[in-house]
C-alpha positions as semicolon CSV with decimal commas, in nm:
position;residue;x (nm);y (nm);z (nm)
1;M;4,202;-19,423;-11,705
2;S;4,244;-19,109;-11,918
3;V;4,070;-18,776;-11,943
4;S;3,994;-18,667;-12,299
5;V;4,111;-18,314;-12,377
6;K;3,830;-18,287;-12,628
7;E;3,589;-18,282;-12,335
8;R;3,562;-17,975;-12,117
9;L;3,727;-18,041;-11,782
10;V;3,464;-17,954;-11,523
11;S;3,745;-17,893;-11,276
12;L;3,859;-17,586;-11,472
13;D;3,515;-17,425;-11,439
14;V;3,505;-17,517;-11,070
15;F;3,854;-17,372;-11,015
16;R;3,747;-17,048;-11,183
17;G;3,420;-17,042;-10,991
18;L;3,591;-17,097;-10,656
19;T;3,828;-16,813;-10,737
20;I;3,559;-16,562;-10,831
21;A;3,350;-16,664;-10,528
22;G;3,658;-16,600;-10,316
23;M;3,698;-16,256;-10,472
24;I;3,342;-16,160;-10,384
25;L;3,371;-16,303;-10,033
26;V;3,686;-16,114;-9,935
27;N;3,577;-15,790;-10,104
28;N;3,244;-15,766;-9,921
29;P;3,268;-15,808;-9,544
30;G;2,992;-15,664;-9,331
31;S;3,250;-15,432;-9,178
32;W;3,614;-15,381;-9,268
33;S;3,680;-15,335;-8,897
34;Y;3,584;-15,698;-8,833
35;V;3,757;-15,923;-9,084
36;Y;3,911;-16,254;-8,976
37;P;4,285;-16,257;-9,066
38;P;4,259;-16,533;-9,332
39;L;4,004;-16,318;-9,517
40;G;4,230;-16,015;-9,525
41;H;4,552;-15,950;-9,713
42;A;4,891;-15,980;-9,550
43;E;4,999;-15,644;-9,411
44;W;5,306;-15,647;-9,637
45;N;5,538;-15,948;-9,675
46;G;5,396;-16,298;-9,642
47;W;5,060;-16,430;-9,751
48;T;4,712;-16,530;-9,640
49;P;4,450;-16,739;-9,825
50;T;4,310;-16,410;-9,958
51;D;4,643;-16,338;-10,128
52;L;4,596;-16,650;-10,341
53;V;4,270;-16,538;-10,501
54;F;4,394;-16,290;-10,762
55;P;4,693;-16,495;-10,885
56;F;4,468;-16,801;-10,904
57;F;4,236;-16,608;-11,134
58;L;4,521;-16,492;-11,359
59;F;4,654;-16,847;-11,361
60;I;4,322;-16,992;-11,478
61;V;4,302;-16,715;-11,742
62;G;4,625;-16,861;-11,880
63;V;4,493;-17,218;-11,867
64;A;4,180;-17,113;-12,056
65;M;4,397;-16,925;-12,307
66;A;4,587;-17,244;-12,389
67;Y;4,259;-17,421;-12,465
68;S;4,092;-17,141;-12,661
69;F;4,398;-17,042;-12,864
70;G;4,484;-17,405;-12,929
71;K;4,137;-17,486;-13,062
72;I;4,131;-17,178;-13,286
73;L;4,479;-17,228;-13,429
74;E;4,407;-17,598;-13,491
75;T;4,131;-17,491;-13,730
76;G;4,394;-17,329;-13,949
77;E;4,329;-16,970;-13,847
78;K;4,647;-16,764;-13,853
79;P;4,765;-16,586;-13,536
80;K;4,696;-16,250;-13,699
81;G;4,327;-16,333;-13,692
82;L;4,337;-16,341;-13,312
83;Y;4,498;-15,999;-13,264
84;W;4,175;-15,803;-13,288
85;K;3,993;-16,049;-13,060
86;V;4,266;-16,018;-12,798
87;T;4,287;-15,640;-12,827
88;R;3,910;-15,600;-12,812
89;R;3,882;-15,816;-12,501
90;A;4,166;-15,634;-12,327
91;L;4,015;-15,293;-12,403
92;I;3,673;-15,400;-12,274
93;L;3,824;-15,538;-11,952
94;F;4,026;-15,222;-11,899
95;G;3,721;-15,007;-11,968
96;L;3,508;-15,205;-11,723
97;G;3,775;-15,156;-11,459
98;L;3,770;-14,779;-11,510
99;F;3,389;-14,784;-11,506
100;L;3,388;-14,951;-11,164
101;A;3,644;-14,699;-11,043
102;V;3,423;-14,397;-11,120
103;I;3,115;-14,529;-10,938
104;P;3,112;-14,337;-10,608
105;S;3,047;-14,524;-10,285
106;N;2,967;-14,203;-10,099
107;W;2,794;-13,878;-10,191
108;P;2,849;-13,627;-9,909
109;P;2,710;-13,271;-9,923
110;G;2,896;-13,065;-10,182
111;F;3,025;-13,372;-10,364
112;N;3,100;-13,310;-10,731
113;W;3,126;-13,633;-10,931
114;F;3,334;-13,477;-11,209
115;T;3,598;-13,311;-10,994
116;D;3,591;-13,540;-10,690
117;E;3,556;-13,876;-10,865
118;L;3,621;-13,872;-11,239
119;M;3,922;-13,640;-11,231
120;K;4,075;-13,844;-10,948
121;V;3,985;-14,186;-11,085
122;R;4,212;-14,473;-10,989
123;I;4,371;-14,580;-11,318
124;P;4,525;-14,913;-11,210
125;G;4,290;-15,182;-11,081
126;V;4,203;-15,551;-11,076
127;L;4,032;-15,566;-11,416
128;Q;4,292;-15,333;-11,562
129;R;4,569;-15,569;-11,450
130;I;4,382;-15,867;-11,592
131;A;4,347;-15,678;-11,921
132;V;4,715;-15,586;-11,950
133;A;4,845;-15,924;-11,832
134;Y;4,609;-16,109;-12,067
135;F;4,700;-15,886;-12,361
136;C;5,076;-15,914;-12,314
137;A;5,067;-16,288;-12,244
138;S;4,851;-16,338;-12,554
139;L;5,103;-16,159;-12,775
140;L;5,385;-16,372;-12,636
141;V;5,187;-16,692;-12,693
142;L;5,098;-16,591;-13,050
143;H;5,449;-16,474;-13,142
144;F;5,671;-16,731;-12,973
145;K;5,692;-17,107;-12,950
146;P;5,668;-17,267;-12,604
147;R;6,043;-17,251;-12,546
148;G;6,045;-16,881;-12,629
149;Q;5,753;-16,826;-12,393
150;V;5,952;-16,992;-12,113
151;Y;6,247;-16,763;-12,184
152;W;6,018;-16,461;-12,168
153;A;5,868;-16,576;-11,839
154;I;6,211;-16,620;-11,682
155;G;6,337;-16,297;-11,837
156;L;6,048;-16,091;-11,703
157;L;6,099;-16,222;-11,350
158;V;6,475;-16,165;-11,360
159;F;6,433;-15,817;-11,509
160;Y;6,177;-15,720;-11,245
161;W;6,397;-15,857;-10,966
162;L;6,702;-15,665;-11,089
163;V;6,514;-15,340;-11,142
164;M;6,351;-15,355;-10,799
165;R;6,681;-15,435;-10,632
166;L;6,932;-15,230;-10,832
167;A;6,759;-14,927;-10,989
168;P;6,835;-14,604;-10,798
169;F;6,550;-14,361;-10,740
170;T;6,499;-14,034;-10,557
171;V;6,224;-13,964;-10,305
172;M;6,151;-13,624;-10,155
173;Q;6,137;-13,648;-9,777
174;D;6,075;-13,335;-9,572
175;G;6,212;-13,119;-9,850
176;L;6,523;-13,332;-9,899
177;A;6,599;-13,553;-10,200
178;V;6,693;-13,897;-10,067
179;V;6,836;-14,158;-10,305
180;Y;6,731;-14,519;-10,254
181;R;6,832;-14,848;-10,413
182;G;6,677;-15,188;-10,342
183;E;6,433;-15,065;-10,076
184;L;6,130;-15,296;-10,050
185;T;5,921;-15,135;-9,778
186;K;5,556;-15,041;-9,813
187;E;5,635;-14,670;-9,808
188;I;5,938;-14,678;-10,035
189;N;6,008;-14,910;-10,328
190;F;6,084;-14,866;-10,696
191;A;5,741;-14,990;-10,810
192;A;5,572;-14,720;-10,602
193;Y;5,821;-14,466;-10,739
194;V;5,716;-14,553;-11,097
195;D;5,346;-14,539;-11,009
196;N;5,398;-14,206;-10,836
197;I;5,537;-14,063;-11,160
198;L;5,283;-14,216;-11,398
199;F;4,964;-14,218;-11,189
200;H;5,015;-13,939;-10,935
201;G;4,674;-13,864;-10,787
202;H;4,517;-14,169;-10,952
203;T;4,631;-14,457;-10,730
204;W;4,477;-14,671;-10,458
205;Q;4,667;-14,505;-10,176
206;V;4,860;-14,190;-10,104
207;G;5,152;-14,297;-9,889
208;K;5,370;-14,082;-9,670
209;Y;5,607;-14,011;-9,958
210;L;5,468;-14,176;-10,271
211;H;5,134;-14,246;-10,437
212;R;5,116;-14,624;-10,465
213;D;4,894;-14,900;-10,599
214;P;4,886;-15,280;-10,554
215;E;4,795;-15,313;-10,923
216;G;5,056;-15,067;-11,046
217;L;5,238;-15,072;-11,378
218;L;5,577;-15,220;-11,295
219;S;5,437;-15,499;-11,078
220;T;5,215;-15,602;-11,369
221;L;5,525;-15,742;-11,544
222;P;5,550;-16,044;-11,310
223;A;5,169;-16,076;-11,325
224;I;5,212;-16,151;-11,697
225;V;5,426;-16,446;-11,590
226;T;5,143;-16,574;-11,372
227;V;4,926;-16,590;-11,685
228;L;5,205;-16,759;-11,881
229;L;5,243;-17,025;-11,613
230;G;4,872;-17,093;-11,657
231;V;4,930;-17,125;-12,033
232;F;5,208;-17,379;-11,974
233;T;4,972;-17,574;-11,748
234;G;4,695;-17,565;-12,007
235;N;4,932;-17,694;-12,274
236;W;5,026;-17,982;-12,044
237;L;4,661;-18,069;-11,985
238;R;4,587;-18,064;-12,359
239;K;4,846;-18,331;-12,428
240;G;4,598;-18,596;-12,320
241;K;4,819;-18,770;-12,068
242;P;4,670;-19,058;-11,868
243;A;4,468;-18,913;-11,584
244;Y;4,693;-19,014;-11,296
245;E;5,006;-18,904;-11,484
246;M;4,839;-18,570;-11,548
247;V;4,749;-18,520;-11,183
248;S;5,083;-18,638;-11,048
249;G;5,264;-18,409;-11,292
250;L;5,062;-18,110;-11,174
251;F;5,111;-18,202;-10,811
252;F;5,488;-18,245;-10,828
253;A;5,528;-17,931;-11,039
254;G;5,321;-17,748;-10,779
255;A;5,529;-17,885;-10,493
256;G;5,840;-17,769;-10,678
257;G;5,688;-17,423;-10,718
258;L;5,610;-17,404;-10,347
259;L;5,964;-17,507;-10,258
260;L;6,129;-17,271;-10,508
261;G;5,903;-16,983;-10,408
262;S;5,991;-17,039;-10,042
263;I;6,362;-17,033;-10,128
264;L;6,327;-16,718;-10,339
265;D;6,148;-16,558;-10,046
266;Y;6,485;-16,512;-9,879
267;G;6,609;-16,288;-10,162
268;F;6,283;-16,112;-10,251
269;P;6,004;-16,170;-9,996
270;I;5,670;-16,316;-10,098
271;N;5,462;-16,002;-10,141
272;K;5,125;-15,968;-10,310
273;W;5,142;-15,588;-10,336
274;L;5,474;-15,601;-10,525
275;W;5,379;-15,927;-10,704
276;S;5,732;-16,040;-10,624
277;P;5,900;-16,321;-10,823
278;S;5,883;-16,542;-10,514
279;Y;5,510;-16,467;-10,493
280;V;5,463;-16,557;-10,861
281;V;5,635;-16,893;-10,822
282;F;5,482;-16,975;-10,483
283;T;5,122;-16,893;-10,581
284;A;5,160;-17,079;-10,912
285;G;5,277;-17,380;-10,713
286;M;4,976;-17,350;-10,488
287;A;4,747;-17,317;-10,792
288;L;4,897;-17,630;-10,950
289;V;4,842;-17,835;-10,634
290;F;4,488;-17,703;-10,599
291;L;4,410;-17,773;-10,966
292;A;4,552;-18,126;-10,933
293;M;4,319;-18,186;-10,639
294;C;4,021;-18,053;-10,836
295;I;4,096;-18,274;-11,138
296;Y;4,146;-18,578;-10,917
297;L;3,823;-18,530;-10,723
298;I;3,600;-18,403;-11,003
299;D;3,720;-18,546;-11,333
300;I;3,875;-18,873;-11,215
301;K;3,679;-18,973;-10,904
302;E;3,370;-18,793;-11,037
303;Q;3,286;-18,645;-10,698
304;K;3,075;-18,368;-10,850
305;W;2,798;-18,338;-10,591
306;W;2,946;-18,016;-10,449
307;T;3,056;-17,849;-10,772
308;K;2,737;-17,700;-10,918
309;P;2,753;-17,361;-10,740
310;F;3,110;-17,308;-10,854
311;V;3,037;-17,420;-11,210
312;I;2,762;-17,158;-11,213
313;F;3,003;-16,892;-11,086
314;G;3,273;-17,004;-11,328
315;M;3,058;-16,960;-11,638
316;N;3,015;-16,582;-11,595
317;P;3,318;-16,469;-11,394
318;I;3,374;-16,119;-11,533
319;A;3,003;-16,035;-11,544
320;L;2,972;-16,155;-11,185
321;Y;3,271;-15,949;-11,070
322;V;3,143;-15,632;-11,237
323;L;2,779;-15,666;-11,133
324;S;2,866;-15,755;-10,773
325;G;3,102;-15,456;-10,760
326;I;2,831;-15,220;-10,884
327;A;2,578;-15,360;-10,637
328;A;2,824;-15,331;-10,347
329;N;2,881;-14,962;-10,423
330;L;2,508;-14,895;-10,453
331;L;2,440;-15,059;-10,116
332;I;2,688;-14,816;-9,961
333;L;2,562;-14,518;-10,160
334;I;2,197;-14,560;-10,059
335;K;2,125;-14,398;-9,720
336;V;1,836;-14,528;-9,510
337;T;1,841;-14,333;-9,182
338;D;1,859;-13,974;-9,067
339;E;2,207;-14,051;-8,933
340;N;2,323;-14,108;-9,292
341;M;2,363;-14,484;-9,240
342;S;2,412;-14,676;-9,563
343;L;2,184;-14,962;-9,662
344;Q;2,486;-15,193;-9,645
345;S;2,564;-15,092;-9,285
346;W;2,198;-15,121;-9,186
347;I;2,175;-15,475;-9,325
348;Y;2,498;-15,576;-9,154
349;E;2,412;-15,431;-8,815
350;N;2,045;-15,532;-8,801
351;L;2,039;-15,864;-8,983
352;F;2,379;-16,007;-8,893
353;A;2,579;-15,833;-8,618
354;S;2,269;-15,799;-8,398
355;W;2,265;-16,173;-8,328
356;L;2,596;-16,308;-8,458
357;G;2,823;-16,043;-8,311
358;N;3,058;-15,816;-8,502
359;W;3,310;-16,071;-8,628
360;N;3,074;-16,353;-8,720
361;G;2,819;-16,101;-8,843
362;S;3,074;-15,952;-9,081
363;L;3,154;-16,298;-9,216
364;G;2,785;-16,386;-9,230
365;Y;2,712;-16,077;-9,438
366;A;2,989;-16,169;-9,684
367;L;2,861;-16,527;-9,715
368;A;2,505;-16,403;-9,766
369;Y;2,626;-16,163;-10,035
370;V;2,795;-16,451;-10,217
371;A;2,478;-16,661;-10,179
372;C;2,264;-16,383;-10,327
373;W;2,485;-16,368;-10,632
374;L;2,476;-16,744;-10,662
375;G;2,099;-16,716;-10,691
376;I;2,127;-16,448;-10,959
377;M;2,392;-16,634;-11,155
378;A;2,186;-16,955;-11,129
379;I;1,915;-16,777;-11,327
380;F;2,172;-16,679;-11,589
381;Y;2,294;-17,039;-11,600
382;K;1,945;-17,185;-11,630
383;K;1,860;-16,949;-11,915
384;K;2,199;-17,021;-12,077
385;I;2,307;-16,657;-12,053
386;F;2,685;-16,665;-12,069
387;I;2,837;-16,320;-12,112
388;K;3,162;-16,354;-12,305
389;I;3,405;-16,069;-12,343
């Protein structure tokens, strides 16, 4: 049995849909004080299922890139014709990320949106990282043959590893200049040092010594490799291998990635915040195994009875992410009681925690939020509204 590459693999849409559904689920608990450990990020080193969501999305971006670029170039269009399309998409994604960042989730007395929000806007972010990683990976794919792309992927990981481990940097601590080299703690590392210089006052967190961000500039370099690994996977899928050979190839490559990532963990710990080389390889391995399972179940065994919700999610991923982010902020911004309780907190406490308890209520709220967006996206899907960027 073989799967034709001319047909759209439903499993790719399902993979993307599962990923975006996971993003919404983990980003919208009823209360951040009551989040089950698997639905939260690892404190620092290590990983949880939540730490797989973002790299899975970047990975599937790369897979989709292999298909879309391949189809366009096969028509005879020169790579130069794609530059504007790539640049335009990256700019829109980056702009959407900044737009989400300037939407306040609170408006206390005396709040000034211009000085308190816009002038302190977080510059790095999820969509911003997607934009930069997509843009850079696209240029590498358009400029270099597959072998060259592999060299770039390896080179970026090695460069990042060496810089993080060997580059000296100075941190002011209690008025003293302390020189560090190779430090990989949450408070002090070279990636945070770079972000502190470039984005001071515009990052996710202000640490004890440095302003830092999980989507910072330097750690975006290995994120580019995550996209490239998706491209390599997409190229493999497009070769039209027999179905079982395709799945077994993905599975064994994934198992190899898991093993190699676990070995690399000893030299540079698996770390989502730093997007460490071991994290890149390990999560790509996990993505390959997961994709192999999806293709086997959906495209080979045709077990599609459960896939419709995720196909719906997968057809409008960026629109869903942006709209759900806006709605989440508005639910917090709207106050419904004299005690200044937000609409989001009221819904959680009265409709979920009141009978499910704090922990299950928090999870129930998140699941209900995902279900609401499934209903909205189902309308988009039925009306064939697919927002492409």
